[in-house]
N, C-alpha and C positions, 0 to 999 in steps of 0.2 A: 538690590533695589531698595531705595529709601523712599519713604512716604513723606511728601512735603505738606500736603493738606489732605485730610481724609473726611469724606462725607460733609463737605462744606456746602451749605444751602445758599444758593444765589437767587434772590427774588427777581421777579419780572423787571427787565430793564436795568438791573444792577450789575456790578462788576466784582470780580475777585482779583486781587492784586497779589502776584507772586514776586517777591523781591529777588533781584539778581544777586546771588551769593557766589563769590569766587568765580569759578570757571563754568557756571551753569549756562548752558546754551539751549536754545529752543529745540534742537534736535535731540537733546537728552531727556526731554519731558514726555511722559505718557499721561494723557488726559482721558479720564473716563467720566462721562457725563450721562445723566438720565434724560437729556433732551438736547436740542440744538444750542450751539454756542458759537461765538466769534472769538478768535484768538488774535491778539495784537502784541507787538513788542514796543516798549518805550525805553529810553536810555537807562532808566534805573529799575524797571520791573517788566514783568509779563502781565498781560491783562486778559482775563477770560470773562466775556460778557454773555449774559443770558440772552439768547436770541430765540427762545421758544415763544410762541404767540400767546400762550394762555396760562402758564404755570411756572412755579419755581423749579429749578433743577438742582440736583445734587451732584457735586463734582469732587472727584478724587484726583490728585496730582501726584505722580511718582516720577522717579528718575530711572533711567535704564541702567541695567547692570553693566559694569565696566569689565 
């Protein structure tokens, strides 16, 4: 398991961008967040948007073990 981002703080209404490196697929990502978020896929990156109503969230993104 590799950590891509650890304890990244995402303020209200902001986004965290995870670049698509190599063969990284959305099924391979494990997202741990301290609040609600929305996940989206763009051609060049994955987007995690803070969807919590009142506060910043802390996000850790890992990959699954192969």
